[in-house]
N, C-alpha and C positions, 0 to 999 in steps of 0.2 A: 368256504375252507380258508379262513383267514387266521388260522392258528400260527402266529409268527414263530413259535418255538419249534415247529416241525419242518422237516425238509420236504416241502411240497414239490412235486415233479410231474411233468406231463409224460406219460408212458404209453407207447403204442402197443396195444394188445392184439388187434386184428385189423382187417381192412376197414378204413374209415372209422376207426374206433380208438381214440386216445382217451385214457382215463387219467384223472388226477389222483395221485397216490402220495401218501406220506412215506418217505424212505428214511432209512437209518443214516447215520454219519460214520462210515467205516474209518478205521484208523488209516492214516497216510502210510503209503509205502515209499520206498526209496525214490527220490527225484520227483516227488509230487508236492503240489500246494493245494490248499483248499481255498476256493474263491466264492465269495458271496456275490451272486450274479445280480446285477442291477437291470440291464436290458439285454434281451436276446432277440435276434431277427429271424424271420421265417424265410428260408431259402427254398428254391425249387426242389432241392434234395429231399426236404421233409415232405413236400407235396407228393413226390414220387413214392416215398415210403408209405405215406398214408393211403395212397391209391394202390400200393403194391404193384407198381409197373416197373420196378427196378430189378426184376428177377425174384427168385424164391428168397423169402426172408427167413433165415435159419435161426434168428436170435430173438424171436418174440417171447415174452414181452420185453421191450427195450426202451431206454431213454432216448430223447431226441435232441437235436440241435448241434450247431458247430460254429456259430459266430455270436460273440457276446462281449460285453464289458462288465467289469465288476471290481471288487476289492479283495485283496489277499487277506485272509483271516487266520490262516495256519500254514506253517512251513515245516516240511520234514527236516530233520537235523542235518541231512547231507546236502541240502539245497543251498547254494551260494548265490548272492546277487539280488535277493529279494528281501523286503522287510514287510512286517505287518502294516496294513493300511495302503500298500502300493496299489495304485489304480492300473488295471491291466486289460488288454484285449485278449480274449480267448479265441483261438483260430484252429481250424483243421490243418492249416498250412504251417509246417514246422519252421521254427526260427533258428534251428541248429541241428546238427546230426542227431539221430534218434537217441533218446535216453533209454535207460533200462527200466522205466516205470511200467508197472503192471496196470491192467485195466481195473478200475475199482469194482468191488463186489457189493452191490446194493441189495437190500432186502426191504420188501414192503412191510411196514409195521402196522398199517391200517388202511382201509379203503371203504368206499361205499358198499362194497360187496363182502365186507367182513373177512377179507383175505389177510392172513397174517403169515409172516415168515416165508413169503414167496420170493424167490430170487428174481431180481430184475437186472437184465443185461445192460451193460454200458460199455461204450468204447472209450478211446483215449480222450475224447472231447465231446461231452454232452452238456448242453447249456440250458435246456428248458427245465431248470430246477433252481431252487433257492441257494443251495450250497453244493457246488460242483467240485469234484476232485479232478485235477488236471496236471499232466506232467509238465515239467518246466520247458520242454521243447514246444509247447502249444500256448504259452502265455508270453506276452510282450508288454513291458511297462510303458505307460504313456504319461506325459507330463501335461496334465490338464487340471484346472481348478475344480471342475465339476463334470461328472459323467453325464453325457447327453445321449438321447436315443440313437442319433446317427453314428455315434462312436461304435456301436455294435457292428455296423457294416464294415468296419475296418478288419473284421475277422474273416470276411469272405468276399462280399460284393465289391468293395473298394479295392482290396488287394488283387482280385481277379481282373478288375477293370484296369488297374495299373499294369498288370502283366500284359494286357492287350497293348497298352501304349509302349511299354518297354520292347515288346516283340516288334511293334511297328517301327520304332526308331532304330532297332538293330537291323531292319531291312531297308533303311534309308528312306522311310516314308517322311514326308514333310508337309507343312500346312499349305503349300501351293498345289498339292494334289487334290483330286476330287474324291471325297471319302463319304461312304454311306454306312449306316448301322442298321442291321436287322434285329429287331427286338429291343424294347425299351422297358424291360423289367429292371431289377436291381442292378445287374451287371451292365446292361446296356446304358442305363441312365447314368451310372457312375463313370462309364467310359466316356460318354458325351461330356460330362462335367470336366473330367481331366483334360480332354482334348480342347474343350472351350478355353480352359485356363492357359493353354498353349497357343491359342489363336486360330484353331481350325474352324472352318465352316463345314456344316454337316447336313446331309439328308438322312432322314430316318423313316423306316418302314415298320409300322406297328399297328395292328388292327384292334388291340384290346386295351389300349392305354390312352390317357388324355394328358395334355399339358396346357396350362394357362398360357396366354400369349406372352406374358412377361417371363415365364419360365423358359419357353422356347427361345426368347431373346437372350436370356442369361446363358443358355447352352449353345448359342450360335447355330441354332437349327434353322437352316434356310428353307427346307421343304419337309413337311411332315405328311407321309402317305399312310392312309388308314387301311392298309392291306399289306400283304407280302408280295403280291404280284407286281413285277417290275416292268413298266413300259420303257424304262431307261436302258434299253439294250446297248451294250458296248459303250457305256458312258463313263463308268467309274474307274479310277486307278486303284482304289482300295475298297474292299467290302469287309465289314466286321460283323460276324454272326454270333450273337450272344444268347440265342434261344435254340433249344433242341427241337427243331422243326425241319422235316425234309423239304417242305415247300420253301421255307426261308433259305435253306442251303442251295436249293436248285435255282431260285431266283437271284440269289447273290452271285452265283457263277455267271448267269446270263447277263447280269448288269456290268460285268467287267469288260474293259476294252478288249477287242478281238486279239486272241493269242497273247494276252499280256495281263497285267494286274496282279494284285495280291489279295488273297482271302484269308482272314484270321478267324479261327473258330474257337470259341471258349465255352461251348455247351455240348452236352451229350444228347444223342438221339434217345428216345424211349427204348427200353430194353426190347431187343428183337427186331428193331427197325434198321434198315440199311438204306444207303443211297449210293449213286454212281457218280463218277467223275469223268469228264471228257478228257481223254489223254492228250489230244492234239495240242490244246493250249499249253499244257505242261511242257511239251517238247519244245515249244517256242519261247518258253521263259516265264509263263505264269507260275506263281507260287501259292501253295496251300500250306498254311502254318497252323498247327494245333497249339493253342495257348493254354498254359497251366502254371502250376506252382514253381516250375523250374525257372521262370522268369523273374521271380520276386523273392525277397528276403524280408520277413516282417520286421526284424530289428532295424534294418537299414531303411526300409521303404515306408513304414508306418509314420515316422516323423515327417517324411516328405509329403505324404498324403495329408497329414494334419495341417501342414503349412499351405497346401493347396486349398483345403476346405475353408481356411480362415479368410480367403479372398472373396468368398461368396456370402452375401446377406441371406438370412433366412434359410441356412443350409439344411436345417432339420426338416423344414417344410418341403424343400426341394427334393430330398431323398426319401423321406418317410411318409407313407400314406396316412397312417394313424397308429396310435399306441393303445394296446389292448391289455386287459387283465388275462392271466393265464387260463382262467376257466372258460374263455371263449375260443380256445384253440381249434376245436373241431369246426365251429361255425366260420372262423376266419379262413381256414384252409379251403373249406367248401366254396366260399365266396371267391377266393383267389383263382379258382379254376376258370371262372368266367371273366373276372375283372382284370387280372394282370396288373402291370404298372409298378408303382413304387413299393419299397419294402414295407411289410407289416412288422411292427416291433412290439414285443411284449414286455411290460413292466413286471419284473419278477418279485421285487420287494413289496 
């Protein structure tokens, strides 16, 4: 499916079933731009959608994705501040108060199953396609000479990681404290990278990912534990949980100093799962902080993140596992269930 003239897209049709379809290019509505996507990254959100473990999906078939980089190729007449050719990050995290943009209305114009004129649902930010329609509150210009695969992580993994760090600093966490991270997927890895740039030394708990020795050194990882079970009871000042796992959350609590410490959570549990908190430590001063988009602003923070990334050699290799063509999306997600680790990025063009 290399027909460059058509708008190729990955569309979730049913459980574990993504189809590649050619979509139309609807006219832009108010406050929208059209972006030619260069790279889009695979987040745990798409894995959850593929497995249908995020609750009932009422919008099948629908487009996928929420973190990408690309180039602006069309601008609605009422949009200000953008020019054709601008390089932009596409993110589910808003860069300004909500715009009045509508969700685009895509139609399948052809497929392997000879479906025509089928409506394909799309939200405000879908990036597993060649030409995405995005409201201006979900695109942020970046000043780079060339778009790289790791730039796509600025739309989610790196911004969420930076939210972890901003939340920590707002709670007076400093590099003299003992800090551990549970989960070394895209967000955990990016969190470790940002903290390393600030001089933190880290312990990491992750059973499903590997780092080369020089990578652990770059990230100031002192100890890497190949499990979530923590023998370090009452040891850490700070626990950062970047994976939606009840066992990771339980062990992170156990690891904190008795009746003290701070736990930062930047992941959701699978739909329907619950966990408990011991109230006594909270009464004595322990803090549990949920981390999300309220801690970051893409327009302000993406330039800061770009300056941090410039300090690391081979940053693409450090953050990205591999770059895939779009027609391998089902296989890549299936493999990710077991492998975990760095972000998988798709070259859309």
